[in-house]
Structure formats: C-alpha cells, structure tokens
C-alpha positions in Angstrom: 0.0 0.0 0.0 1.4 3.4 -0.9 0.9 6.6 1.2 -1.4 7.9 -1.5 -3.9 5.1 -1.0 -4.3 5.5 2.7 -7.8 6.7 3.4 -8.1 10.1 5.1 -10.1 8.5 7.9 -7.1 6.4 8.7 -4.9 9.5 8.9 -7.3 11.1 11.4 -7.5 8.0 13.6 -5.7 8.8 16.8 -5.5 12.5 16.1 -8.8 13.3 17.8 -7.4 13.1 21.4 -4.3 15.0 20.5 -6.2 17.7 18.7 -8.6 18.0 21.6 -5.7 18.4 24.0 -4.2 21.2 21.9 -7.5 23.1 21.7 -8.1 22.7 25.4 -4.6 24.0 26.1 -4.8 27.1 23.9 -8.5 28.1 24.2 -8.5 29.5 27.7 -5.3 31.5 27.2 -5.5 35.3 27.3 -4.0 37.5 24.6 -1.1 38.3 27.1 -0.5 34.6 27.6 -0.5 33.9 23.9 2.0 36.7 23.4 4.4 35.2 26.0 7.9 34.3 24.8 10.1 32.1 26.9 13.1 34.2 25.9 13.8 36.9 23.4 14.0 35.6 19.8 11.7 32.6 20.6 8.2 32.1 19.3 5.4 33.2 21.5 2.9 30.6 22.7 0.3 31.9 20.1 2.9 31.7 17.3 3.7 28.1 18.3 0.0 27.2 18.2 -0.4 28.9 14.8 2.7 27.1 13.5 1.2 23.7 14.5 -2.2 24.5 12.9 -0.9 25.9 9.7 1.7 23.2 9.4 -1.0 20.6 9.4 -3.1 22.6 6.9 0.0 22.8 4.6 0.3 19.0 4.9 -3.4 18.5 4.1 -3.0 20.8 1.1 -0.1 18.7 -0.2 -2.3 15.6 0.1 -5.1 17.3 -1.8 -7.5 16.9 1.2 -11.0 18.1 0.4 -11.6 21.6 1.7 -8.0 22.3 2.4 -7.5 24.8 -0.4 -10.6 26.8 0.6 -9.4 27.0 4.2 -5.9 27.9 3.1 -7.2 30.7 0.9 -8.2 32.5 4.1 -4.6 32.8 5.1 -2.8 35.3 2.9 0.8 34.7 4.1 1.5 31.5 2.0 4.6 31.3 -0.2 5.5 28.5 -2.6 9.0 27.1 -2.6 11.0 25.9 -5.7 9.5 22.4 -5.1 5.9 23.6 -5.2 5.3 23.3 -1.4 3.5 26.1 0.4 4.7 27.5 3.6 3.7 30.4 5.8 5.9 33.5 5.7 
C-alpha cells in the first residue's frame, strides 16, 4: 500500500485526542499569555499554536485533502518554494 492510497479517515484516527488536547490547552489563554515568549527571539505561545495548525493545513494541502484549499485561501501569508510546497511567511 502506498501513502497515496491510505484513506483520510485512517490518517485522522488517533489525532482526535491530540487535537482536543491542543484546543483545550490554547482556548483559555489570554492575549497576554498567547503573546508570552520564553526568551527573546523565541516564538510566542500563540505563534507556536499557529505554526502547528498551519503546518497541518499545509500537509493536508499537499495531500489534496477536500476543503484544504478553501481553508488555506483564508490565510494570505503562503509562499511557494521551488519544489511547489506552500509555507507560511
């Protein structure tokens, strides 16, 4: 079986608990907490959460997952590298 033939439902299996944990960790944070940086030059907590979410969206776009392009169109900061992969600026 090649990666391209794995059903999307199989990819999602096991992610539900992890995704729920991420949402529960980030949702109650204040703007000040999301802006917190552990040290100068490090990403803030909010930037880390955005990185995780957008990294996953980029992965789903590369897979051609239904609805991923429509969702990605709402984020204007995408750039395409020489290999055709999209990344956030």
